[in-house]
C-alpha positions in Angstrom: -2.8 -65.4 -24.1 0.3 -66.4 -22.1 1.1 -64.6 -18.8 4.4 -65.1 -17.0 6.6 -63.8 -14.5 10.0 -63.4 -15.3 12.5 -63.2 -12.2 16.2 -62.3 -12.4 18.5 -63.1 -9.7 22.2 -62.6 -9.0 24.5 -62.4 -5.9 26.2 -59.0 -5.5 29.9 -58.5 -5.0 29.2 -58.2 -1.2 27.4 -61.2 -1.1 23.8 -59.6 -1.1 21.1 -61.3 -3.1 19.7 -59.0 -5.9 16.6 -59.8 -7.7 14.2 -58.3 -10.2 10.7 -59.4 -11.2 8.8 -58.5 -14.4 5.2 -59.3 -15.4 5.0 -60.4 -19.2 1.8 -60.7 -21.1 1.7 -62.2 -24.9 -0.8 -62.7 -27.3 -1.6 -63.0 -31.0 -1.5 -59.5 -33.0 -4.3 -58.3 -35.0 -2.2 -58.9 -37.9 -2.0 -62.6 -38.7 1.5 -64.1 -38.3 2.4 -61.8 -35.4 2.5 -61.7 -31.6 2.3 -59.0 -29.1 3.8 -58.9 -25.7 3.6 -56.3 -22.9 6.4 -55.9 -20.2 5.2 -54.7 -16.8 8.0 -54.2 -13.9 7.2 -55.4 -10.7 10.3 -54.2 -8.7 11.0 -50.8 -7.9 13.8 -49.3 -10.1 13.8 -52.3 -12.5 15.1 -51.1 -15.8 12.7 -50.9 -18.6 12.8 -50.8 -22.5 12.1 -47.6 -24.4 8.6 -49.3 -25.3 6.9 -51.6 -22.9 5.1 -53.4 -26.0 6.5 -55.6 -28.8 5.4 -56.9 -31.7 7.1 -59.7 -33.7 6.8 -62.3 -36.1 5.3 -65.6 -35.1 2.9 -65.7 -32.5 2.4 -65.5 -28.7 5.3 -67.6 -28.0 7.6 -65.7 -29.9 6.2 -62.5 -28.8 6.9 -64.0 -25.0 10.7 -65.0 -25.9 11.4 -61.7 -27.6 9.9 -59.8 -24.5 12.5 -62.1 -22.0 15.6 -61.5 -24.4 14.8 -57.6 -24.4 14.4 -57.7 -20.6 17.7 -59.8 -20.0 19.6 -57.6 -22.4 18.7 -54.2 -20.5 21.7 -52.2 -19.4 21.4 -53.0 -15.5 20.3 -56.5 -16.0 23.6 -58.0 -17.0 25.0 -61.0 -15.2 21.3 -62.0 -13.8 20.0 -65.4 -14.1 16.4 -65.6 -15.6 13.7 -67.8 -14.3 10.3 -67.7 -16.0 7.0 -68.8 -14.0 4.2 -69.7 -16.2 1.8 -69.7 -13.3 2.2 -66.5 -11.9 0.5 -65.6 -8.4 
């Protein structure tokens, strides 16, 4: 199991710092050769995908990377730089 926080940051046009934070959990799926990930928003108003869970081919690493790409690709998260913390508080 991998637990991580994904922090998205950028500077707004007026110079204000903006951020969004998500908690990501990834693990092996019940089916061999697949991984599951869950996305939990930690910031109020952070955009979310239609489903907060993903199942992908591979394992827990692939599931975590897929969750990161889904969150980064959401409308409203464009232009944010992503930082992953593998030792969340």
